[in-house]
C-alpha positions, 0 to 999 in steps of 0.5 A, a space after each residue: 146799619 148799626 149805631 155807634 153805641 151798638 158797635 162800641 158795646 159789641 167791641 167791649 163784649 168781644 174784648 172781654 170775651 177774648 180776655 176770658 178766652 185767653 185766660 181760660 186757655 193759657 193758665 191751665 196750659 202754662 201750669 200744666 206744661 210747667 208741671 209736666 216739665 218739672 216731673 218729667 225732668 225729675 223722673 228722667 234723672 231719678 226714675 225710682 223716686 216716685 216722680 212718675 206718679 207726678 208726671 202721670 198726674 200732671 199729664 192728666 191735669 193738662 189733658 183734662 184742663 184742655 178738654 174742659 176748655 174745649 167743652 166750655 167754648 164748644 158753642 162759641 161763635 168766632 170772634 
């Protein structure tokens, strides 16, 4: 049976891990989705002004960010 201090240490460790987990998932997701929306709306309004390149780059950024997130936590145990 675990002592109270060991339980508190595990709780604090899982809490900080959860914060890092959420931060590394939400920030690229929110930034990537914002870029996709911005370039997608502008590309649909004026397709000849080069917004397609920004849209492609923002989709690639979003995809790479999510792949890096999955790779970073590939061996992580469930919380």
